[in-house]
C-alpha positions in Angstrom: -6.4 16.3 -2.1 -9.5 14.1 -2.5 -8.7 11.4 0.1 -11.7 9.7 1.5 -10.7 9.1 5.2 -13.1 6.1 5.5 -11.3 4.3 2.7 -7.9 4.9 4.3 -9.1 3.6 7.6 -10.6 0.5 6.0 -7.3 -0.2 4.1 -5.3 0.1 7.3 -7.6 -2.1 9.3 -7.6 -4.7 6.5 -3.9 -4.8 6.5 -3.7 -5.0 10.2 -5.2 -8.5 10.0 -2.2 -9.6 8.0 0.5 -8.0 10.1 2.8 -10.2 12.0 2.1 -10.1 15.8 5.2 -9.1 17.7 5.9 -8.4 21.3 6.0 -4.6 21.2 4.6 -1.8 23.2 2.5 -0.2 20.4 -0.2 2.1 21.5 -3.2 3.4 19.6 -2.5 6.8 18.2 -3.8 9.5 15.9 -1.6 11.8 13.8 -2.1 14.4 11.1 -2.3 13.4 7.5 0.3 15.4 5.7 0.9 14.7 2.0 3.0 16.4 -0.6 4.1 15.1 -4.0 2.7 11.9 -5.5 3.5 9.5 -2.6 3.0 10.1 1.1 3.5 7.8 4.1 0.4 7.2 6.2 2.0 4.7 8.7 5.6 3.5 9.0 6.9 0.2 10.3 9.8 -0.2 12.7 13.0 1.6 11.8 16.0 -0.8 11.2 18.4 1.2 13.4 16.1 1.8 16.5 13.4 -0.8 16.2 10.9 1.9 16.9 8.0 2.8 14.6 4.4 3.5 14.3 3.4 -0.2 13.7 4.8 -3.7 14.4 5.8 -3.9 10.7 2.9 -2.8 8.6 3.4 0.4 6.6 1.0 2.3 4.3 0.9 5.3 2.1 -1.1 7.3 -0.4 -0.2 7.6 -4.1 -1.4 10.0 -6.7 -0.4 9.4 -10.3 -1.2 11.8 -13.2 -2.4 10.3 -16.5 0.4 8.2 -18.1 2.5 8.3 -15.0 3.8 5.1 -13.3 5.2 4.2 -9.9 8.1 2.2 -11.4 9.0 -1.5 -11.2 9.7 -2.6 -7.6 9.2 -5.4 -5.1 8.2 -5.3 -1.4 10.5 -8.2 -0.7 9.1 -10.7 1.8 6.1 -8.4 2.4 2.7 -8.6 0.9 0.9 -5.5 -0.5 -2.7 -4.4 -0.8 -3.8 -1.6 -3.1 -7.1 0.2 -2.4 -8.1 2.2 -5.5 -9.8 5.4 -4.4 -10.1 7.3 -7.8 -9.3 6.8 -11.4 -8.2 3.8 -13.4 -5.0 2.1 -14.2 -3.1 -1.2 -14.5 -1.2 -3.3 -12.0 1.6 -4.8 -13.9 3.0 -8.1 -12.5 6.3 -9.4 -13.9 5.6 -12.4 -16.2 1.8 -11.8 -16.4 -0.6 -9.6 -18.3 -1.5 -6.3 -16.7 -4.5 -6.4 -14.3 -7.0 -3.5 -14.8 -7.7 -1.5 -11.6 -10.2 1.2 -10.9 -12.1 3.1 -8.2 -13.6 0.8 -5.6 -11.3 -2.1 -6.4 -8.6 -3.8 -4.3 -5.5 -5.4 -5.7 -3.3 -7.9 -3.8 0.4 -8.3 -4.6 2.1 -11.4 -3.1 5.5 -11.3 -1.4 8.6 -11.4 -3.7 6.6 -10.2 -6.7 8.1 -7.5 -9.0 5.4 -5.1 -10.0 4.4 -1.6 -11.2 1.3 0.5 -11.1 0.5 2.9 -13.9 -2.3 5.3 -14.7 -4.0 4.4 -17.9 -6.9 6.8 -17.5 -7.5 10.5 -18.3 -7.9 11.5 -14.6 -5.6 11.2 -11.6 -5.2 7.6 -10.2 -5.3 7.7 -6.4 -4.8 4.8 -4.1 -3.7 3.7 -0.7 -1.1 0.9 -0.4 -0.6 -1.2 2.7 2.5 -3.4 3.0 2.8 -6.0 5.8 5.3 -8.7 6.7 4.5 -12.3 6.3 5.5 -15.0 8.8 4.9 -17.9 6.4 3.4 -18.2 2.9 -0.4 -18.9 2.7 -1.3 -22.6 2.6 1.9 -23.8 4.3 
């Protein structure tokens, strides 16, 4: 896997600025990066049943898409999402809008409650880190 650790750390730190602050007993930690398949979790938010997790609500992962492959249409609900493109090129499709080209060295922002899809439109693998964080109130309100 060609994951650039510095990019992953930067994505996680950027998303941390948008995470909702909660009264939790979270501690700094390190853990192994284990990935298999096209999507792997880097950090996970609190579990619904136990309330325990690795973060106060932010979650992140790494995705690898082969040429022509897509993640599939989905929404992150009341959470915002950031995509940090590490390698390749593709398109971020947003329901009701034209697709937005994405490529290595770019960041894409997906607002809460936005149905979207990511697809690889290139000839090489598309690799990116996603960071999803809860929002306490919409921007500008």
